[in-house]
C-alpha positions, 0 to 999 in steps of 0.5 A, a space after each residue: 614507282 613499281 612496288 618490287 618484292 624481295 622473296 625472305 624464308 619468312 615470305 614477301 618483303 616490300 618495299 615499304 618495309 624495308 625502308 621502315 626497317 631501315 628509318 628504324 634503325 636509324 633511331 635505334 642507332 641514336 638511343 643510348 645502348 641500355 635503352 634498346 635493351 631494356 625491359 618492357 615496361 607493364 605500366 598498369 603494373 608499374 603503376 599499381 606497384 608505384 602506388 602501393 609504395 607511395 600510397 597515393 593512388 595512380 589512376 591512368 593519367 599518370 601513364 606518361 609520368 609513369 614511363 618517364 620516371 621508369 626510363 629515369 630509374 633505369 637508365 643507367 642500369 646493368 642488364 642484371 638490375 635491370 631484370 631486379 627492377 622488373 622482377 621487385 615490379 612484377 611480385 609487388 604486382 601480385 600484392 593486393 592494392 590495398 597491401 599492408 606495409 609488413 606484405 610489401 617488406 616481406 616482398 622486397 625481403 624475397 626480392 633481395 638485398 637491393 629491391 628495398 633500396 630500389 623500391 625507397 629510390 622509386 618511392 623518393 622520385 615519385 614524391 620529389 619529381 627528381 633523380 639523384 644521379 650522382 651523390 649531390 647531384 639532382 636531375 629534375 624529371 617533374 616538378 609540377 607532377 611530383 606526389 609531395 603536392 598531393 602528400 602536404 596539405 599544407 603546401 599549395 600546387 605549384 601554379 604560375 602566379 604574379 608576373 614575368 621572371 623576376 619581378 618581385 626584384 623591382 620596387 612597388 611603385 604606386 600606381 605604375 602598372 
């Protein structure tokens, strides 16, 4: 197998680069168009801002969940709304980690009228692990890592306990295993 090269304006292009480009194009064609043009996420900024809004420290162990939440809250966003999300994240990221509620509110006001509802939505998603797509229709993003389990010290975190699903519907039989 020969290693053919094609001359381009920017230099030499190898067959491997062409095949890789074709593979990427195939994957990109299966994505919803909103994901192709989504703003790049600086996950460190996003986690810092999320921590400011929720009041709960979010370290590097939340990177994957942070990416998932960002994708979900911006999934159907128009380019202008996506820009507002990015602007809100960037501006809030400049606040110190211990910023007061007033500082957060003032920064949100400076972003524009949509920033406060976006911040409230983001906070709800982090706490509940779900997002409301249409009124009354929720989509679960992550139940186990929802921040409600940390915030409500009177509950216990979700765990798998008991037997197989539905075991509680069967009557107890003494001596049965």
